[in-house]
C-alpha positions in Angstrom: -4.1 23.8 12.3 -3.2 20.5 10.4 0.0 20.5 8.3 -0.2 21.5 4.7 2.2 21.5 1.7 2.9 24.7 -0.3 4.2 24.1 -3.8 5.5 26.6 -6.3 5.2 24.6 -9.5 6.7 24.6 -12.9 10.2 23.4 -12.0 11.5 20.3 -13.9 12.9 17.8 -11.4 16.5 16.6 -11.8 18.7 14.2 -9.9 18.6 10.9 -8.1 16.2 9.7 -5.4 16.1 6.6 -3.3 12.8 4.6 -2.7 11.8 3.8 0.9 10.6 0.4 2.0 7.0 -0.7 1.4 4.4 0.2 3.9 2.2 -2.6 2.6 5.0 -5.2 3.3 6.1 -3.8 6.7 2.5 -4.0 8.2 1.9 -7.7 7.6 5.6 -8.4 8.7 4.8 -6.7 12.0 1.6 -8.7 12.4 3.6 -11.9 11.7 5.7 -11.3 14.8 2.6 -12.4 16.8 3.1 -16.0 15.4 6.2 -16.7 17.5 7.6 -16.2 21.0 11.1 -15.5 19.5 12.3 -12.1 18.2 11.5 -11.1 14.6 14.1 -8.5 13.4 13.0 -6.3 10.4 15.4 -4.1 8.5 14.7 -1.3 6.0 11.4 -0.4 7.9 9.9 2.9 6.7 9.1 5.6 9.3 5.4 6.1 8.6 2.3 6.9 10.5 0.7 3.6 9.6 3.8 1.7 10.7 3.8 3.5 14.1 0.1 2.6 14.4 0.8 -1.1 13.8 3.7 -1.0 16.3 1.3 0.4 19.0 -1.2 -2.3 18.1 1.1 -5.2 18.5 2.5 -3.7 21.7 -1.0 -3.7 23.1 -1.2 -7.4 22.3 2.0 -8.2 24.2 4.9 -7.3 21.9 8.1 -5.7 23.1 9.5 -3.5 20.3 12.9 -1.8 19.9 13.4 0.5 17.0 16.5 2.3 15.8 17.9 3.5 12.4 15.3 1.8 10.2 15.6 -1.5 12.1 12.8 -2.9 14.3 12.9 -5.9 16.6 9.6 -7.3 17.8 9.2 -10.0 20.3 5.9 -11.4 21.6 7.0 -13.8 24.4 3.3 -14.4 25.0 0.1 -12.8 23.8 -1.2 -10.8 26.9 -4.3 -9.4 25.3 -6.4 -10.5 22.3 -8.3 -7.2 21.7 -7.3 -4.9 18.8 -9.1 -1.7 19.9 -11.3 0.5 17.8 -9.2 3.7 18.4 -6.2 2.0 16.6 -8.0 -0.1 14.0 -10.3 2.7 12.9 -7.4 4.7 11.6 -5.9 1.9 9.5 -7.6 -1.0 7.7 -4.4 -3.1 7.8 -4.9 -3.6 11.5 -7.2 -6.5 10.6 -3.9 -8.4 9.8 -3.5 -9.3 13.5 -6.7 -11.4 13.3 -5.2 -14.5 11.7 -2.0 -14.6 13.8 -3.9 -14.1 17.0 -6.4 -16.9 16.4 -3.6 -19.3 15.2 -1.3 -18.8 18.1 -3.5 -17.6 21.0 -6.8 -19.3 20.1 -8.9 -16.1 20.3 -9.1 -12.6 18.9 -11.3 -9.6 19.2 -10.6 -7.1 16.4 -12.6 -3.9 15.8 -14.1 -3.7 12.3 -11.5 -1.7 10.3 -11.3 1.9 9.0 -8.6 3.5 6.8 -9.0 5.6 3.7 -12.4 6.7 2.6 -12.1 5.0 -0.8 -14.9 2.4 -0.5 -16.3 -0.3 1.7 -13.4 -2.8 1.4 -15.2 -5.5 3.5 -13.3 -8.2 5.3 -15.8 -11.0 4.6 -13.2 -13.0 2.6 -10.9 -13.0 5.7 -13.8 -14.2 7.9 -15.0 -16.9 5.5 -11.5 -18.2 5.2 -10.9 -18.4 8.9 -14.2 -20.1 9.3 -13.1 -22.7 6.7 -10.0 -23.2 9.0 -12.3 -24.1 11.9 -12.6 -20.7 13.7 -15.9 -19.7 15.3 -16.6 -16.2 14.0 -19.1 -13.7 15.4 -19.6 -9.9 15.1 -20.3 -8.4 18.6 -20.6 -4.7 19.2 -18.5 -3.6 16.2 -15.8 -6.3 16.8 -15.0 -9.5 15.0 -14.7 -12.2 17.6 -12.8 -15.4 16.5 -12.0 -18.5 18.5 -10.4 -21.8 17.8 -8.5 -24.4 19.9 -6.3 -25.2 16.9 -7.0 -24.3 13.3 -7.4 -27.2 10.9 -6.2 -27.1 7.2 -8.8 -26.4 4.5 -9.1 -25.6 0.8 -10.1 -21.9 0.6 -11.3 -20.3 -2.7 -11.8 -16.6 -2.2 -14.6 -15.0 -4.1 -12.3 -12.1 -5.2 -8.6 -11.4 -5.1 -7.7 -9.8 -1.7 -4.2 -8.9 -0.7 -4.8 -8.6 3.1 -7.2 -11.5 3.0 -4.5 -13.7 1.4 -1.9 -12.5 3.9 -4.2 -13.1 6.9 -5.1 -16.6 5.8 -1.5 -17.5 5.0 -0.4 -16.5 8.5 -3.3 -18.4 10.1 -2.6 -21.5 8.0 1.1 -21.5 8.9 0.2 -22.8 12.4 -2.8 -24.9 11.3 -2.9 -28.7 11.4 -2.4 -30.1 7.8 -1.9 -28.5 4.4 -4.1 -25.5 3.5 -4.6 -24.5 -0.2 -5.6 -20.9 -1.0 -7.1 -20.6 -4.5 -7.5 -17.2 -6.2 -4.7 -15.9 -4.0 -3.4 -12.4 -4.5 -0.1 -12.3 -6.4 1.2 -8.9 -5.2 5.0 -8.6 -4.3 3.9 -7.8 -0.7 2.3 -11.2 -0.4 5.5 -12.8 -1.7 7.5 -10.8 0.8 5.4 -12.0 3.7 5.8 -15.6 2.5 9.5 -15.1 2.4 9.5 -13.9 6.0 7.2 -16.7 7.1 9.4 -19.3 5.4 12.5 -17.9 7.2 10.5 -18.4 10.4 10.0 -22.1 9.6 6.7 -22.0 7.7 6.3 -24.3 4.7 4.8 -22.3 1.8 4.7 -23.1 -1.9 3.3 -21.0 -4.7 3.4 -17.5 -3.3 3.1 -15.0 -6.2 0.8 -17.4 -8.1 -3.0 -17.8 -7.8 -2.6 -21.1 -5.8 -0.7 -21.0 -2.5 -0.1 -24.2 -0.4 0.8 -23.9 3.3 1.8 -26.9 5.2 1.1 -26.1 8.9 3.8 -26.5 11.6 3.4 -26.6 15.3 5.5 -23.5 16.0 7.5 -20.8 14.3 10.9 -19.3 15.2 12.4 -15.8 15.1 14.4 -14.5 12.1 15.7 -11.4 10.4 14.1 -10.0 7.3 14.6 -7.0 5.0 11.4 -5.3 3.8 11.1 -4.9 0.0 11.0 -1.4 -1.7 7.7 0.4 -2.0 6.6 0.0 -5.6 3.9 2.7 -5.2 6.3 5.3 -3.9 8.7 4.3 -6.7 5.9 4.8 -9.2 4.9 8.2 -7.7 8.5 9.5 -8.0 8.7 8.2 -11.6 5.5 10.1 -12.5 6.9 13.2 -10.7 9.9 13.2 -13.0 7.6 12.7 -16.0 4.9 15.3 -15.2 7.5 18.1 -14.6 9.4 17.3 -17.9 12.4 16.4 -15.7 15.3 13.9 -15.7 15.1 11.8 -12.6 16.8 8.5 -11.6 14.7 6.5 -9.1 16.9 4.0 -7.2 16.5 1.1 -4.8 13.5 -0.4 -6.5 12.5 -3.7 -8.2 11.7 -3.0 -11.9 9.6 -6.2 -12.2 7.2 -4.8 -9.6 6.5 -1.8 -11.9 6.0 -3.5 -15.3 2.4 -2.5 -15.9 3.0 1.1 -14.8 6.1 1.5 -17.0 4.3 0.0 -20.0 1.6 2.6 -19.7 4.0 5.5 -19.2 5.8 4.3 -22.3 2.4 4.6 -24.2 2.3 8.2 -22.9 5.6 9.0 -24.4 7.6 9.0 -21.2 11.3 7.9 -21.8 12.4 5.2 -19.4 15.8 3.5 -19.0 15.5 0.5 -16.7 18.5 -0.8 -14.7 18.7 -3.8 -12.3 17.5 -1.7 -9.4 16.8 1.7 -10.9 14.7 3.6 -13.5 15.7 6.8 -15.2 12.7 8.8 -16.3 12.7 11.8 -18.8 9.4 13.6 -19.2 8.0 14.3 -22.6 7.2 17.9 -23.8 3.5 16.8 -23.4 2.3 13.3 -22.6 0.2 11.3 -25.1 -3.3 10.2 -24.1 -3.8 6.6 -23.0 -6.5 4.4 -21.5 -5.9 2.8 -18.1 -7.8 -0.1 -16.4 -6.8 -1.0 -12.9 -6.6 -4.7 -11.9 -4.8 -6.9 -9.3 -1.1 -7.5 -9.7 0.5 -8.0 -12.3 -2.1 -5.6 -13.8 -2.1 -1.8 -13.4 -2.2 -1.0 -9.7 -5.2 0.9 -8.3 -2.7 2.7 -5.9 -1.2 4.4 -9.0 -4.5 5.3 -10.7 -4.8 8.9 -9.2 -1.1 9.7 -10.0 -1.3 8.6 -13.6 -4.7 10.3 -14.1 -3.0 13.5 -13.0 -0.4 13.0 -15.8 -3.1 12.2 -18.3 -4.8 15.4 -17.3 -2.0 17.2 -19.2 -2.0 14.8 -22.2 -2.6 15.8 -25.8 -6.0 14.2 -26.4 -8.7 12.2 -24.5 -7.9 9.4 -22.0 -10.2 7.0 -20.1 -9.5 5.5 -16.7 -11.6 2.5 -15.5 -11.3 1.7 -11.8 -12.2 -2.0 -11.1 -10.8 -2.4 -7.5 -12.4 0.2 -5.3 -15.5 2.4 -5.5 -15.1 6.0 -4.4 -11.6 6.2 -5.8 -12.1 9.3 -7.9 -12.2 11.7 -5.0 -9.2 13.6 -6.3 -11.1 14.5 -9.5 -13.0 17.5 -8.0 -9.7 18.9 -6.5 -7.9 18.5 -9.9 -10.8 20.3 -11.5 -10.0 23.3 -9.2 -6.5 23.3 -10.9 -8.0 23.4 -14.4 -8.3 19.6 -15.2 -11.2 18.6 -17.4 -12.4 15.2 -16.1 -15.9 13.7 -16.1 -16.7 10.6 -14.1 -19.5 8.1 -14.5 -19.5 5.4 -11.9 -16.2 3.5 -12.3 -15.1 5.4 -15.5 -13.3 8.8 -15.8 -12.9 10.5 -19.1 -10.0 13.0 -19.1 -9.7 15.7 -21.8 -6.1 16.9 -21.5 -5.4 20.6 -20.8 -2.1 22.3 -21.7 -1.3 23.3 -18.0 -2.6 23.2 -14.5 -3.1 26.4 -12.4 -2.0 26.5 -8.8 -4.9 26.4 -6.3 -5.8 25.5 -2.7 -6.8 21.8 -2.7 -7.7 19.2 -0.1 -6.5 15.6 0.1 -9.2 13.0 0.7 -7.1 9.8 0.9 -3.5 8.6 0.7 -3.0 8.3 -3.1 -5.2 11.3 -3.9 -2.9 13.4 -1.8 0.1 12.2 -3.8 -1.8 13.0 -7.0 -2.4 16.6 -5.8 1.3 17.0 -5.0 2.1 15.9 -8.5 -0.3 18.3 -10.0 1.2 21.1 -7.8 4.7 20.3 -9.1 3.5 20.7 -12.7 1.2 23.7 -12.2 1.8 27.4 -12.9 1.7 29.3 -9.6 1.3 28.1 -6.0 -0.7 25.1 -4.9 -1.5 24.5 -1.2 -2.4 20.9 -0.4 -4.1 20.6 3.0 -4.9 17.5 5.1 -1.5 16.0 4.2 -1.8 13.6 7.2 -3.1 11.2 4.6 0.2 11.5 2.7 2.2 10.8 5.9 0.4 7.4 6.3 2.2 6.0 3.2 5.0 8.3 2.0 8.3 8.7 4.0 9.3 12.4 3.9 8.0 12.9 0.3 8.5 16.6 0.3 12.2 16.2 1.4 12.8 13.8 -1.4 11.2 16.2 -3.9 13.1 19.2 -2.6 16.4 17.3 -3.2 15.3 17.0 -6.9 14.8 20.8 -7.1 11.1 21.1 -6.3 9.9 24.2 -4.5 7.8 22.6 -1.8 7.5 23.4 1.9 5.6 21.9 4.8 3.8 24.4 7.0 2.0 23.7 10.3 
């Protein structure tokens, strides 16, 4: 039987908790190791299912990887295989990040069309259009993207929409292309900036990371380096909401407050007390949150990856709130499960209207995706009675030992097989 979490709710959380490194920065960093024959040493790497999947994937492409104590050394002396197989790619959409590096260094790639969370289509057409602009020949054959190029040539690429993995893929490909590539409408997320920092340390010439216009002056080869992965802003946000929703007093450490500005502004609107330090946030939960309206948007806007968690908090607010999801379709799959716990939420397309209730009731619930599973854990922490969250393998893809961290803050939460 798959693992589940059993939570006896109603305990205010107290204490201090450290944030792990960002999954969404570690995955592109691993893909970037394909760009050089020299070792790339990554520190502060989270121990997550998705990271293990990416390790297996780059190993199948020729990498030798050593891992110990949160450090990971990857070396791809030569690319021995250009196929990213369906059995790995289907479990994790970020696998598509090997496409750009493979074409740039090896001249060819066959990458299965990706899978991941069931939160919408999330097409990779922007990746493919961009690579075609760089001179790659692109075809779809038997469920695989096939890309070939003798050497990529610089281009001006304007993406139709802001895409984080698309920006990352094109940035890595352009690092070894001939000439200076410009990416317009680039994603500005901290994870994009972290990848640019790693690539620059490897010898890439990148300007403008973190802005909508990124310039990459291609070089003939890249070197190895060491790089520390940034903290996970979504885990940090989830832990902050855990302190707030339980009416607790929690200090979340090892984070970058600037990465959480939109979330903290919204929590402030809800009446959550926040004390921001250089690398920490102390959160004290209100007696009952105030209602607020939330609209997701690309960074530096409100993150779609925090939408489900904040909706769970708003479900207990005094008044009516409205959440508008602009990034992914199908991202309200947690709503039906929250309703089982007493939440009053109505959805219409991309809009959810939340009428706050005074408390949640413990219930058996089922996770549908990574962030929905975090939202259900938060609801369980605040609920009266016992909540059982099943299918927590989703949670393990993006949170490092979340129940252990919550237990240390006083939560009554246990993992059962």
